[in-house]
C-alpha positions in Angstrom: 0.0 0.0 0.0 1.9 3.1 -1.1 1.8 6.3 0.9 2.3 9.8 -0.4 3.4 12.5 2.0 2.2 16.1 1.4 5.1 18.4 1.2 5.1 21.9 2.6 3.7 24.4 0.2 2.1 21.8 -2.2 -1.7 22.0 -2.5 -3.7 18.9 -1.7 -5.4 19.3 -5.0 -2.1 18.9 -6.7 -1.6 15.5 -5.0 -5.0 14.3 -6.0 -4.2 15.0 -9.6 -1.2 12.8 -9.2 -3.4 10.0 -8.2 -6.0 10.1 -10.9 -6.7 6.7 -12.5 -5.9 4.7 -9.3 -8.8 2.7 -8.1 -9.0 4.0 -4.4 -7.6 6.9 -2.5 -7.5 7.2 1.3 -7.7 10.9 2.1 -5.8 12.2 5.2 -7.8 13.8 8.0 -5.2 15.7 10.1 -5.8 19.4 10.5 -3.5 21.8 12.3 -4.1 25.3 13.7 -2.9 28.0 13.8 -0.8 28.1 10.7 2.0 30.2 12.2 3.2 31.0 15.7 4.8 34.2 17.0 6.4 34.5 20.5 6.4 38.0 22.0 9.6 38.9 24.0 9.4 36.9 27.3 6.5 34.9 26.2 7.0 31.2 27.5 4.5 29.0 25.7 2.0 28.8 22.8 -0.6 26.2 21.9 -1.0 24.1 18.8 -4.2 22.3 18.0 -4.2 19.0 16.1 -7.6 17.8 14.9 -8.9 14.6 13.4 -11.8 15.1 11.0 -11.8 11.3 10.0 -13.4 8.2 11.4 -10.3 6.4 12.6 -7.6 7.4 15.2 -4.5 9.1 13.7 -1.0 9.6 15.1 1.3 12.5 14.6 4.9 13.5 15.4 5.9 17.1 16.1 9.4 18.3 15.7 11.1 21.8 15.9 13.9 23.0 13.5 16.0 26.1 13.3 15.3 27.8 10.0 17.7 29.7 7.9 18.2 30.6 4.3 21.5 30.1 2.5 22.3 30.4 -1.2 18.7 31.1 -2.0 17.4 28.0 -0.4 15.7 27.0 2.9 17.7 25.1 5.5 16.3 23.3 8.5 18.4 22.0 11.4 17.3 20.3 14.6 16.7 23.0 17.3 17.2 23.3 21.1 15.4 26.6 21.2 11.8 25.2 21.8 10.3 22.0 23.0 7.0 20.4 22.4 4.7 18.4 24.6 3.8 15.8 23.7 6.2 15.2 20.7 4.1 12.2 19.5 0.3 12.0 20.0 -2.7 10.0 18.9 -5.9 11.8 18.1 -9.3 9.9 18.3 -11.8 10.6 15.5 -13.6 13.9 15.8 -11.3 15.0 18.6 -8.6 17.8 19.0 -5.3 17.4 20.8 -3.5 20.5 22.2 0.3 20.4 21.9 2.2 22.9 24.0 5.2 24.7 22.3 7.6 25.7 25.1 10.3 28.2 25.0 13.5 27.0 26.7 15.2 30.4 27.0 13.1 33.5 27.6 15.9 35.9 26.6 14.8 38.0 23.7 17.1 37.7 20.6 18.8 40.8 19.2 17.3 39.8 15.8 14.1 37.8 15.3 14.7 34.1 15.6 13.0 31.9 12.9 12.1 28.2 13.3 9.9 25.6 11.6 7.5 23.4 13.6 6.9 20.2 11.5 3.9 18.0 12.1 4.0 14.7 10.3 1.0 12.3 10.2 2.3 8.8 10.9 1.1 5.6 9.1 -1.7 4.0 10.9 -0.8 0.5 12.4 -4.3 -0.7 11.4 -3.6 0.2 7.8 -0.1 -1.1 7.7 -1.2 -4.4 9.1 -4.4 -4.8 7.0 -4.6 -6.8 3.9 -4.8 -4.5 0.8 -8.2 -4.5 -0.8 -6.8 -2.9 -4.0 -3.2 -3.3 -5.4 -3.1 0.3 -6.3 -4.7 1.8 -3.1 -3.1 5.0 -2.0 -3.0 6.8 1.4 -2.1 10.3 1.9 0.1 11.3 4.9 0.1 15.0 5.5 3.1 17.2 6.6 2.7 20.7 7.9 5.6 23.0 8.1 4.6 25.9 10.4 6.6 29.2 10.7 7.6 30.1 14.3 9.1 33.4 15.1 10.7 34.7 18.4 10.4 38.5 18.4 13.3 40.8 19.5 12.7 43.6 22.0 12.2 46.1 19.2 11.3 44.7 15.7 11.7 47.4 13.1 10.7 46.9 9.4 12.4 49.5 7.2 11.7 48.9 3.6 14.8 50.9 2.6 16.8 48.0 4.0 15.2 45.6 1.6 16.8 45.1 -1.8 15.6 43.1 -4.8 16.9 42.2 -8.2 16.3 39.9 -11.1 19.2 37.6 -12.1 19.6 35.8 -15.4 21.8 32.7 -15.6 21.9 30.0 -18.2 18.6 31.0 -19.6 16.8 31.0 -16.3 15.5 34.2 -14.6 15.2 34.4 -10.8 14.0 36.9 -8.3 16.3 37.6 -5.4 15.4 39.6 -2.3 17.7 40.6 0.5 16.4 41.6 3.9 18.7 43.6 6.3 16.0 44.2 8.9 15.8 42.5 12.3 12.4 41.0 11.4 11.1 38.8 8.6 9.3 39.7 5.3 6.3 37.8 4.3 5.7 38.4 0.6 2.3 37.7 -1.2 0.5 38.9 -4.3 3.8 39.7 -6.0 4.2 41.3 -9.4 7.1 42.8 -11.5 6.5 46.3 -12.7 8.0 47.9 -15.8 9.0 51.5 -16.2 5.6 52.1 -18.0 3.6 50.6 -15.2 2.9 47.2 -16.8 2.6 44.4 -14.2 3.8 40.8 -14.7 2.2 38.7 -12.0 4.7 36.4 -10.1 2.1 34.9 -7.8 -1.5 35.8 -6.7 -0.8 34.0 -3.4 2.0 33.6 -1.0 5.6 33.8 -2.5 7.4 33.1 0.7 9.5 34.5 3.5 12.8 36.4 3.7 14.3 36.0 7.1 16.2 38.8 8.9 19.7 39.5 7.7 19.2 36.9 5.0 18.3 36.5 1.2 16.0 34.3 -0.7 15.6 33.5 -4.4 12.6 32.2 -6.6 12.6 31.2 -10.2 10.7 33.3 -12.6 8.6 32.1 -15.5 8.7 35.6 -17.0 10.9 38.6 -16.1 10.4 41.1 -18.8 12.0 44.6 -18.5 10.9 45.1 -14.9 12.3 48.1 -12.9 10.4 47.4 -9.7 8.7 44.8 -7.5 5.2 45.2 -6.1 4.1 43.0 -3.2 1.9 42.9 -0.1 4.3 42.7 2.9 3.5 40.9 6.1 -0.2 40.8 5.1 -0.5 44.5 4.6 -3.7 45.7 2.9 -1.8 48.0 0.5 1.1 46.8 -1.6 4.6 48.1 -1.3 6.9 49.0 -4.2 10.5 47.9 -4.0 12.9 49.2 -6.8 14.9 46.5 -8.6 18.6 46.8 -8.4 20.4 46.7 -11.7 22.8 43.8 -12.2 
């Protein structure tokens, strides 16, 4: 019985498309809230709720990783900054389990600390031990990757300390954003803007995060002759415009 794990950022609908033509699909039922966690200076604990919308018990494992960005890519490493209790749990059908996320050091960082809390649905022992009813039966196992931020005493977002540029290499264009603030950028509804004001949409949804003091890159389908980047920053109602640095 094959299992498919849902990767962070991939829509469930995309996974279902991969399974079209297979006789039977077992949908996952694990739900997680909230979708991000932010610790104020001195705050000791937060709560994460794991819910089971299915008809059978499910198990989940919760882990914490330090999150950084290097060479335009996301890097995760096991962390000692936070702890979770319990780290493994079973959730009865129709029930919710509260997981405590505990801060091990209450000292506020000089710059915002970024982590990822990863929740993995575990294979059911019942399903693993059961005889397959269909040779091509597929079960989805969900993975949630939740941003966690530990705020400094004074978080300041100054857009003049954000730079962006489009890089062309080996026929591929990519958007690069550098953030020299002490707090993160969350970028959504992003478009490239030409000198004449023409917009080329990069994404209508979430592009991603740029962590404090770090840089991130994303491939572009179309770059055009853009001179600026327009984006909603940290869920702002109005978009911000960032001039593109020439390369």
